Steps between C-alpha positions, in 0.01 A plus 500: 500500500636469150501119505150497649367724226664290226369179659142630518509613137635161390228313687223721366620467142462124507160517673160501331341834420160421654608519865296784660678834546820382337444579131687383191863416574461647848414848377265552794781451756699814586732584791309579815664730754316324784652162403844661471465665841378177660795308351751757623350504848503120523862492384614764749309344788644160416852640501441672834337199662761241397783745560371578847497139616878439467570856620314431825680169534838665455423777749440241775832321444722453811845624387687300765320181411550571129876520544513165674250313272586316189310530178296192573419613853365836388214327335596615156420159354170382357368385836577836659336696218149384564340807352684449175404133497134591552514742207650234271231248609232757429650575156501132411142450624371798301688390192340157528151657530551702180654207316213269594247760387680542172532122457130445556403771251747367243355149531151654481594678176643178353180314591280765343698481176473122477155435643221365277264797464225293341548644150758474224681831447728381219439640148201712610470857377277761672379818328301767680235710331295778653126473424404813693334657196123529454503236222567226759276601788260211440592136548369402158753737337790349690377148429480582128854634507625181661296284263649671195858532626562146625457316164721755322777465755473119497574502125836666564776240455610324820208638711343207681259672742362847557271649766393829657468564872443781747814394687758228427668308783710717735312815390274688748141386481173569675393324818124447493256365760277215399195309619450128440157360412474127559322359192354848444239439772641657816459868580876535513741664738824693485762228480825688445712673243731382225717637222299566184613488139320524170652283228431380148476123431863462391642634825558159660660357187733801469627455857455122505292512817363153567130423512430276799132434454215620287557707189678816392340800328422475130379730225137426589536670838397838365270781592189306399596181685437404865760663727778265613805519724815297571668476836843375607590214732582732796148639487358148481695386808403808700127522425410143410674323786320166482701203378475467122284809493382592155406867443407446133136587454479739796425866440674803635452874485812720471503853644209445737419817692739722295222688325292455179791592276727232641275218630489222247225252408519145634759297308526122482832339584603284204843386615807562713864538398842474656625774729707787369743669739479876468757751628443386860581140395215367714216291365214747527135443397445616145203539267499522120212634291472521120604837365186499285268467800608800708245764601528816297559716805779269628653487154509878470646529850776248429590666170554828674708344777731271307571394141396171353785252456545279195680176575667314211682166519760459226656173389877541497700186437845651551446862607307726730252769417609860473328803645730787416706493820457128556699205368563514128386240248745265339677644192289483189170455682264799498332582824117476487464795740476754221240289316291467819513874564396565136197271526389653827538851354291404203221321678464761778464791264839651574522454878873494579664209678665601830759314696627178341676249725577132512344315789853419611560874542175535694612225740842661540343841567274351769803380697721806437411668828570185702832467319588859586420451870705180503795676337481788749482272801788290362716813473425592857573141612839504323585830668404352839714196424801722420446706814493184714822377334673836550388519861619150573832565325551830686436341842734207442773714343488731801500200733809352336679832521418539870594138577837505326683441827270217599541334158876537531496328839286216362738452209805513734342223708465279193180609324534470123347720229215253460412527868496879486294493181245265652477716812420818306259330255313316776449824692357671194279212394352472850373855455364412154314193624355700788376760250350229278319339792352835603421599139302188402203571738497863389502394134214258556301771678560737208390232252171457685438873481573513126331168420259677259798569270622139510343268243559132432744438787482473876593798715743275691645351184792288620688530171516883532593486869775247440631681194510838675664361811762323286567812292533718809737247659722488192527879481569520871764225472673700230485813719652312796779345291653838408603594856658157547767595250617774739470269800712226349775743406561617857863469600508366863823690582364832375168443674668430833726807473188719441 
């Protein structure tokens, strides 16, 4: 109980604070009498069950036959202890299932950390600012704020690009329905839904998102200009499926059927850009609209739901940007973060800047929960591995003790220490290989069930299966080698006298 409580606290302290019902540093987890009672009952029932099996076996022993039998004839060896062998095989199989699951999640986590997300996170600073006040309820007021702030921030030394957005990559964003109008002549129909973001023209330069065809937004795409929209390649491939399809020039209405406050006017598609992988890491359809062309009602709604995010790319030849808790600047180089916050405070009329993070921290936070789950499953897998090793060691050590007379006879007839060692190790490894063969199908079945958590690798990944089987075999080999020390030290004369 004490070790379990300490282990739970240690796991929760390294986990992210945004897991539901857990709280910061595991503050939401407290001892539960029902869990304690369940654990005690399982422990007691396990002791009774596995104590009853040998007790029943002993109660049926024929005393006369027992006096006449030798140790090998009583079935005390590995072959005679089938129930113990079955338990060891089951332990190995379950350990392999947990190890394969942990291996797949670890490889998934590595893939998610190294995958190309479609944007450059290096040297990008994000600053959140709440515009929930009445002075920013209209789109023209937000557009004016962006129009005044961007040039001032760009004049700060080492700032190369600046933009404002309703949601940067990996941040929650709206999913909006849309209707496509072919050449603005068809009546239109409900075509689907896609992630929606409002951005200023510098957004794609700040994140270095590639333009594939057409044009990006510019300063002329304002409230008095024709409404435009950009889509990503995933949306192009899903809704314009013809070979070499070109959506540029088509019109689309966003928010169709969601009411007069949400439904947008028809917008012309002026280009499409490369895909950006959000928190799900899939290439999902995505729409971008100029921040200066939002409807007033949608602008007010967004401002009350989430802050606007300023995105700033900073040129750093030999250092990384600083954001308070982030990586520090090189000695002697002043961080531009304070200067950026000062300009935003001035141009917004005193609106405070909220959370400041580097984009690298945003990416790390997006994978923190997956890392916690991977760590937790890895701990359980290691425990299962130790249990399998202990079980295998216990069975073989007991077998060697019960077969002392048999081993003495073998050695008296000419068997050497190597022969005895090979006999004990081969018996143990046969059980291990049987457990591995039974565990691989179970592990593959589990991987198919949890395939939604596996990204970038196959659920039957041969590298993970081979690695886990090899690791389990090495641990089992070590567990089987320890009892051989006792077996090879048997004195044939003493064994025969006993």
